[in-house]
Each structure stands twice: as structure tokens, then as C-alpha cells.
Residue, then its C-alpha position, 0 to 999 in steps of 0.5 A: m632673477f639674475v636677468g632682472v637684476l642685470v636689466i635693472g642695473v644696466i638701465a640705472a647705470s645708463y641714466r648717467y649717459l642720457p641727455r638731460s632733455g628727451f622726456r620720451l627717452h626718460l619715460a621709456l626707460g623709467l617704464q622699463l625700470g619700473g616694470a623690471i622692478g615690479n616683476l623682480i619683487d614678485r619673483i623674490r616674494q612668491g618665486y614667480v610673477v603673478d599675471f592677472v590681466d586676462f581678457g578676450y571674447h569667445s575663443n579669442w583670448w589675449p595672453v595673460f599679463n600684468v601691469a609690470d609687463s604692460a609698462i615694459v612693453i610700452g617702454v620698449a615701444l617708446l624707446a623704439l619710437n625715440a630711436l626711429s624718430p628723425r629728431a632723436s637721431e639728429e639730437s644724438a648726433r649733435a650730442g656725440d659731436a659735442r662730446g668729442 
């Protein structure tokens, strides 16, 4: 539970330092924050996270997960896409130059 609270605090505190533009970055962190809060609520209410999405075919089954886990994974993927896109790195370099 401590890790969840720590992650929520770090993401919330980082919003102060983000550029106003950059929808993809805000969406990525918002999905991660929402997923972390959702899993934390489960841990507080029930003591564990409820995983309920379970699908597969014959003997090939995907690991069980929940909507909060999906939001976190999509947020991480968007964050990686943002970090790896040339446009994002140019914008962050310009923002760093502007700050001093």
C-alpha cells in the first residue's frame, strides 16, 4: 500500500513541472494516476486488488487483470511513446533552454 501512495504522490507532484502543452504526456500520467488510485482503493477496502478480466482460448490464457491495470499499462506505453518521439524530445530541450 505504501508503494501505491508513493506513486500517487510522485505523479501528482510532477504535474507542477509539466509543460502546459503535451496532451499525450498529461493523458499518460492521468491514466497511470487513475490506475494507481483504483488499485489503492481496492487494497484499502478489501486488502487485495480484484482482478476480473480473464480471457483466452483453449490452453492459451492471458494473465488475469483489471481496468486499473490496463490504465497503468496504457499510460506507461504512452509515456514511452512520448519519450521516444523526436518531437517530444525537441520540445523538452526547448523548455529546458527557456528555464535557464
